[in-house]
C-alpha positions as CSV (number, residue, x, y, z in Angstrom):
1,X,85.3,120.9,85.3
2,X,82.6,120.7,82.7
3,X,83.1,124.4,81.8
4,X,86.8,123.9,80.8
5,X,86.8,120.3,79.4
6,X,86.0,119.6,75.7
7,X,84.3,116.5,77.0
8,X,83.8,114.7,80.3
9,X,82.9,111.3,81.6
10,X,80.2,110.9,84.3
11,X,80.6,108.0,86.8
12,X,77.4,106.9,88.5
13,X,77.7,105.8,92.2
14,X,74.2,104.4,92.1
15,X,75.0,102.1,89.1
16,X,78.2,100.8,90.7
17,X,76.2,100.0,93.9
18,X,73.6,98.1,91.8
19,X,76.3,96.0,90.1
20,X,78.1,95.2,93.3
21,X,74.9,94.2,95.0
22,X,74.0,91.9,92.1
23,X,77.3,90.0,92.4
24,X,77.1,89.9,96.2
25,X,73.6,88.3,95.8
26,X,75.1,85.4,93.9
27,X,78.5,85.1,95.4
28,X,79.2,82.0,97.4
29,X,79.9,82.5,101.1
30,X,83.6,82.9,101.8
31,X,84.5,84.1,98.3
32,X,86.2,87.5,98.3
33,X,84.9,89.9,95.6
34,X,88.0,91.4,93.9
35,X,87.2,94.5,91.9
36,X,89.4,94.6,88.8
37,X,90.6,98.1,88.0
38,X,93.1,97.3,85.3
39,X,93.5,99.5,82.1
40,X,92.3,102.7,83.9
41,X,89.4,100.8,85.4
42,X,88.3,99.7,81.9
43,X,88.3,103.4,80.9
44,X,86.3,104.6,83.9
45,X,89.2,106.2,85.8
46,X,91.4,104.1,88.2
47,X,91.6,106.5,91.1
48,X,87.9,107.5,90.8
49,X,86.7,103.9,90.8
50,X,89.0,102.8,93.6
51,X,87.6,105.5,95.9
52,X,84.0,104.6,95.0
53,X,84.6,100.9,95.4
54,X,86.1,101.3,98.9
55,X,83.2,103.5,99.8
56,X,81.0,100.5,98.8
57,X,82.9,98.1,100.9
58,X,85.3,96.5,98.4
59,X,88.3,95.1,100.3
60,X,90.5,93.8,97.4
61,X,91.4,95.2,94.0
62,X,92.8,93.5,90.9
63,X,95.2,95.2,88.5
64,X,97.4,94.2,85.5
65,X,100.6,95.9,86.4
66,X,102.8,97.1,89.3
67,X,102.3,100.7,88.1
68,X,98.6,100.4,88.5
69,X,99.0,98.8,92.0
70,X,101.2,101.7,93.1
71,X,98.6,104.2,92.0
72,X,96.0,102.5,94.3
73,X,98.6,102.1,97.0
74,X,99.1,105.9,97.1
75,X,95.4,106.2,97.9
76,X,95.0,103.3,100.2
77,X,98.2,102.3,102.1
78,X,97.0,98.9,103.3
79,X,94.3,97.6,100.9
80,X,94.9,94.2,99.3
81,X,95.9,94.3,95.6
82,X,96.1,91.4,93.2
83,X,98.7,92.0,90.4
84,X,97.7,89.7,87.6
85,X,100.0,90.6,84.8
86,X,103.6,89.4,84.4
87,X,106.0,91.8,86.2
88,X,109.0,92.5,84.0
89,X,112.4,92.5,85.8
90,X,111.0,92.1,89.4
91,X,114.5,92.3,90.8
92,X,114.5,96.0,89.8
93,X,111.4,96.7,91.8
94,X,112.1,95.0,95.1
95,X,111.4,98.1,97.2
96,X,107.9,98.6,95.8
97,X,107.1,94.9,95.6
98,X,108.0,94.4,99.3
99,X,104.4,94.7,100.4
100,X,102.5,92.0,102.4
101,X,99.2,93.3,101.1
102,X,100.2,92.6,97.5
103,X,99.0,89.4,95.9
104,X,101.3,88.7,92.9
105,X,100.4,86.1,90.2
106,X,103.5,84.3,88.9
107,X,104.2,81.7,86.2
108,X,107.9,81.3,86.5
109,X,110.0,80.0,89.4
110,X,112.5,82.8,88.9
111,X,109.8,85.3,89.8
112,X,108.8,83.4,92.8
113,X,112.4,83.2,94.1
114,X,112.8,87.0,93.9
115,X,109.5,87.9,95.4
116,X,109.7,85.3,98.3
117,X,113.1,86.9,99.3
118,X,111.6,90.3,100.0
119,X,110.8,91.6,103.5
120,X,107.9,91.8,103.8
121,X,107.2,89.4,101.0
122,X,104.1,89.7,98.9
123,X,101.6,86.8,98.7
124,X,102.4,84.5,95.7
125,X,99.7,83.0,93.5
126,X,100.7,80.3,91.0
127,X,99.1,80.7,87.6
128,X,97.9,77.4,86.0
129,X,97.2,77.3,82.3
130,X,94.0,75.2,81.9
131,X,93.3,76.1,78.3
132,X,93.9,79.8,77.8
133,X,97.3,79.3,76.2
134,X,98.7,82.5,77.7
135,X,100.4,82.9,81.1
136,X,100.8,80.0,83.5
137,X,102.1,76.4,83.6
138,X,100.4,73.0,83.0
139,X,101.1,69.3,83.1
140,X,104.8,68.5,83.4
141,X,105.9,72.1,83.6
142,X,103.4,72.6,86.5
143,X,104.8,69.7,88.4
144,X,108.4,71.0,87.7
145,X,107.5,74.4,89.1
146,X,105.8,72.9,92.2
147,X,108.9,70.7,92.8
148,X,111.2,73.6,92.6
149,X,109.0,75.6,94.9
150,X,109.1,72.8,97.4
151,X,112.9,72.4,97.1
152,X,113.4,76.1,97.5
153,X,111.2,76.3,100.6
154,X,108.8,78.7,98.8
155,X,105.2,78.3,99.9
156,X,102.6,79.9,97.6
157,X,99.6,81.6,99.0
158,X,97.3,81.0,96.1
159,X,96.6,79.2,92.9
160,X,94.6,80.5,89.9
161,X,93.6,80.1,86.3
162,X,91.6,82.1,83.7
163,X,88.7,80.9,81.5
164,X,89.1,81.2,77.7
165,X,85.7,81.1,76.2
166,X,82.9,81.4,78.8
167,X,81.7,84.7,77.3
168,X,81.6,83.4,73.7
169,X,79.3,80.4,73.8
170,X,75.9,79.2,75.1
171,X,77.3,75.7,75.9
172,X,80.2,75.6,78.4
173,X,81.9,72.3,77.7
174,X,85.3,74.0,77.4
175,X,84.9,76.0,80.6
176,X,83.8,72.9,82.5
177,X,86.9,71.1,81.2
178,X,89.0,74.0,82.5
179,X,87.4,73.8,85.9
180,X,88.2,70.1,86.0
181,X,91.8,70.7,85.0
182,X,92.1,73.5,87.6
183,X,90.8,71.3,90.4
184,X,93.3,68.6,89.3
185,X,96.1,71.2,89.5
186,X,95.0,72.0,93.1
187,X,95.2,68.4,94.0
188,X,98.6,68.1,92.4
189,X,99.8,71.2,94.4
190,X,98.4,69.5,97.6
191,X,100.5,66.4,96.8
192,X,103.6,68.6,97.0
193,X,102.5,69.9,100.4
194,X,100.8,73.1,99.3
195,X,97.4,73.1,100.9
196,X,94.8,75.7,102.0
197,X,95.7,77.8,98.9
198,X,93.6,80.8,97.9
199,X,91.9,79.5,94.8
200,X,90.5,81.8,92.1
201,X,89.3,81.3,88.5
202,X,86.1,83.3,87.9
203,X,85.9,86.6,86.1
204,X,82.6,88.3,85.5
205,X,80.9,85.8,83.2
206,X,82.0,82.7,85.1
207,X,81.0,84.2,88.4
208,X,77.5,84.6,87.0
209,X,77.4,81.1,85.5
210,X,79.6,78.8,87.7
211,X,78.8,79.2,91.4
212,X,80.7,76.0,92.3
213,X,83.9,77.7,90.9
214,X,83.7,80.8,93.1
215,X,86.3,79.3,95.5
216,X,88.0,81.7,97.8
217,X,88.1,84.7,95.4
218,X,86.3,86.0,92.3
219,X,87.7,88.6,90.0
220,X,84.9,91.0,88.7
221,X,86.0,93.1,85.8
222,X,83.7,94.3,82.9
223,X,80.5,93.8,84.7
224,X,81.6,95.8,87.7
225,X,81.0,98.7,85.3
226,X,77.5,97.5,84.3
227,X,78.4,95.9,81.0
228,X,77.6,92.3,80.0
229,X,80.7,90.3,78.9
230,X,78.6,89.2,75.9
231,X,75.0,88.6,74.8
232,X,75.7,84.8,75.2
233,X,76.5,85.4,78.9
234,X,73.3,87.2,79.4
235,X,71.3,84.5,77.7
236,X,73.1,81.8,79.5
237,X,72.3,83.4,82.9
238,X,68.6,83.8,82.0
239,X,68.4,80.3,80.7
240,X,69.8,79.1,84.0
241,X,66.7,80.6,85.7
242,X,68.3,83.8,87.1
243,X,66.4,86.6,85.3
244,X,66.8,89.1,88.1
245,X,70.5,89.7,87.9
246,X,70.8,93.4,87.0
247,X,73.6,95.5,85.6
248,X,73.5,99.3,85.1
249,X,76.2,101.1,83.0
250,X,78.4,103.2,85.3
251,X,79.8,105.5,82.6
252,X,78.3,108.2,80.4
253,X,80.4,110.3,78.1
254,X,79.3,113.9,77.3
255,X,80.5,117.0,75.4
256,X,79.0,120.2,74.1
257,X,78.3,121.7,70.6
258,X,81.0,124.3,69.8
259,X,79.9,125.4,66.4
260,X,76.8,125.3,64.1
261,X,76.6,125.7,60.3
262,X,73.7,125.5,57.8
263,X,74.7,123.8,54.5
264,X,72.6,123.6,51.3
265,X,71.9,120.3,49.7
266,X,74.8,118.7,47.8
267,X,77.4,120.1,50.3
268,X,80.4,117.9,51.2
269,X,81.2,117.4,54.9
270,X,84.6,116.5,56.3
271,X,87.8,115.0,55.1
272,X,87.8,113.2,51.8
273,X,84.4,114.6,50.9
274,X,83.0,111.2,51.9
275,X,79.6,112.5,52.9
276,X,77.3,114.7,50.8
277,X,74.1,116.3,52.0
278,X,70.9,115.5,50.2
279,X,68.8,118.3,51.8
280,X,69.5,121.6,53.6
281,X,71.4,120.4,56.6
282,X,72.1,122.0,60.0
283,X,75.5,120.7,61.1
284,X,76.8,120.8,64.7
285,X,80.5,120.4,65.5
286,X,81.5,118.7,68.8
287,X,85.1,118.8,70.1
288,X,85.9,115.1,70.3
289,X,87.5,112.7,67.7
290,X,89.7,109.6,67.5
291,X,92.3,111.2,69.8
292,X,89.8,111.3,72.6
293,X,88.9,107.7,71.9
294,X,85.9,107.9,69.5
295,X,86.3,105.0,67.0
296,X,86.9,106.3,63.5
297,X,84.8,103.5,62.2
298,X,81.8,105.4,63.5
299,X,82.3,107.9,60.6
300,X,78.9,108.3,59.0
301,X,78.0,105.2,60.9
302,X,77.1,106.3,64.4
303,X,74.9,108.6,66.5
304,X,75.1,110.9,69.4
305,X,72.2,112.3,71.5
306,X,71.3,116.0,71.5
307,X,68.3,117.2,73.6
308,X,67.0,113.6,73.8
309,X,67.2,113.0,70.0
310,X,69.6,110.9,67.9
311,X,72.0,113.0,65.8
312,X,73.8,111.1,63.0
313,X,77.6,111.5,62.7
314,X,78.4,113.0,59.3
315,X,81.6,112.3,57.4
316,X,84.9,111.2,58.7
317,X,85.6,111.5,62.4
318,X,88.5,113.9,62.8
319,X,91.4,113.8,65.3
320,X,89.6,116.2,67.7
321,X,86.2,116.9,66.1
322,X,83.1,115.3,64.8
323,X,80.1,116.6,62.9
324,X,76.5,115.9,63.6
325,X,73.2,116.3,61.7
326,X,71.0,118.4,64.0
327,X,68.6,119.5,61.3
328,X,65.6,117.8,63.0
329,X,66.5,119.0,66.5
330,X,65.1,122.5,67.3
331,X,67.1,124.2,70.0
332,X,70.4,122.5,69.2
333,X,72.9,125.3,69.5
334,X,76.4,126.2,70.7
335,X,76.6,125.0,74.3
336,X,74.0,122.3,74.0
337,X,75.0,119.1,75.8
338,X,75.7,116.1,73.6
339,X,75.7,112.5,74.9
340,X,78.4,110.5,73.2
341,X,77.8,107.4,75.2
342,X,74.9,107.0,77.6
343,X,71.3,107.9,78.0
344,X,69.4,111.2,77.3
345,X,65.6,111.0,77.8
346,X,64.2,107.9,76.2
347,X,67.1,107.5,73.8
348,X,70.5,105.8,74.6
349,X,73.8,105.0,72.9
350,X,75.4,102.1,74.6
351,X,78.8,100.6,74.6
352,X,77.3,97.6,72.9
353,X,75.8,99.8,70.2
354,X,79.1,101.3,69.4
355,X,80.9,97.9,69.5
356,X,78.4,96.4,67.1
357,X,78.9,99.3,64.6
358,X,82.7,99.1,64.9
359,X,83.0,95.3,64.9
360,X,84.6,95.1,68.3
361,X,83.5,94.5,71.9
362,X,82.2,96.8,74.6
363,X,85.5,96.3,76.6
364,X,87.4,98.1,73.8
365,X,84.7,100.8,73.4
366,X,85.1,102.0,77.0
367,X,88.8,101.4,77.6
368,X,89.8,103.4,74.6
369,X,88.3,106.6,76.1
370,X,91.3,108.9,76.7
371,X,92.6,108.9,80.3
372,X,93.0,112.7,79.9
373,X,89.2,113.3,79.9
374,X,88.0,114.2,83.4
375,X,85.9,111.6,85.3
376,X,83.2,113.2,87.4
377,X,81.2,111.3,90.0
378,X,77.4,111.8,89.9
379,X,74.5,110.5,91.9
């Protein structure tokens, strides 16, 4: 595959195993680890990651959409799949939603009525809005939904919520308030006769920080792939006394030099003539650009690795090409491997490095890598 692809992504089995073992070491007994594979497994390749996770003993997946769930179902006919996003027009998808191993999150009673009528019916998880302000119900609307469920004879299997700001702060007053509101919602559901529900609230950061909120299920997303939700999360975990929790990045992104030119001083490089050399410069061209998912804000503002050395990106990133300064790298030539994201020798370019330079988060850095780029399993 490397020989025909302009670039490729390497997925490390060893790193995935490290990350899963880290979470299993802190997970409360009885809580099912759900590996979240939404958005093409955060850019890592949905089918590739599904196979690797099953090989590592994962028994439940989380996705955003029915389309993602069906891609996993084609690989694994009976594995449990949590569908977390709102399903548009569920009545139009009755045949595919009739799956007893699907766990479907719902906010509206209309959705619950449709799904509960299917044979076999998927498991239904009521979404509670405890402060995210997105999907779910709360307060009087929650009680109204619970009342309608009871009157309709619909028994939900689970109840869930989502934290809003655990990743963004060192103090967790807001998250603790959400936990309290969620537990109050569970009590309210019990008052309507809905007991022994599968409860879940924690994503990656909250799983690390709030062991009492692991409940019956946790949803591990960004950190499954070896990326910290934020620096605040990492600091909070270390301040809590757990300094041994380890995450290793699963993904490396690589390409090859396809052309080399030598330019004299005062030469312009790329669109808009935004970069001008100040010394005789050896420029290497690599066949990836913003179409492939390389953020254009890295233009003259980022690095790649060539033969273990950092090579600065020169000028504007193009749709399908970028230019690098390899003047200082003897041996850089057509065919040389270039690490766009990952480690080469003692040097590394991380998703956090890219995110810092492009004013975004590591989630976006990896999820924007084009799905068309092949994912290759290594280790």
